[in-house]
N, C-alpha and C positions, 0 to 999 in steps of 0.2 A: 678108532674107532669104523670102524671096518670089519670087523669081527665085533665090536662088543650091535653090535646092530641089522650083520647078518645071525649072530643069537637070538634076537627079540622080534625078527620082522620074517628072517622064511623058515616058513612049515616042514620043509626039507631036516631043521635042526632036530623038530621033535621041542623046542623051552617055548614058543608061542604060537599060540590059533589064531592074532592076530592078519596074518600076513594073507595071500590070497592072492591067485597075478592081477586082481583087478583094483587094488589096493596095496600092490607089493612096495612104487617106484614112488608114490607117495611119504610113504609108511618109513621108506629107507631114507627118502631124502628130508624130510619131515625129523629123524632122530638123527641125520648127517651134520643136522641144523643147530639143534641142540642140546651134542654131542659136544659140537667146535665152541658154537656160545655156551656154554658149563669152561670148558678149561679157558678159553682164553677165558676169560673172568677170575680163578683159577691163579692164571700162570700173569694172571695184573695187576692181583692184592695180593702173593706173595713174594715180588719186587718192591711195590711202594712200604708193607712192612722193613723186609732185607734191608733194606734202601741198595739193593742192585744197581749199579745202571746196565737201563736195559742196552 
């Protein structure tokens, strides 16, 4: 999550123009929460489909 967030938010990486000093931390938190929720959803749906005990 941290690697993806840094690539997408940190302007020093050169991949995104979204980040600036005023919006760096709000964007970082929002993207980490989104990635956490997506990852949790993927884990829950994969465990339910396979029937593996959690």
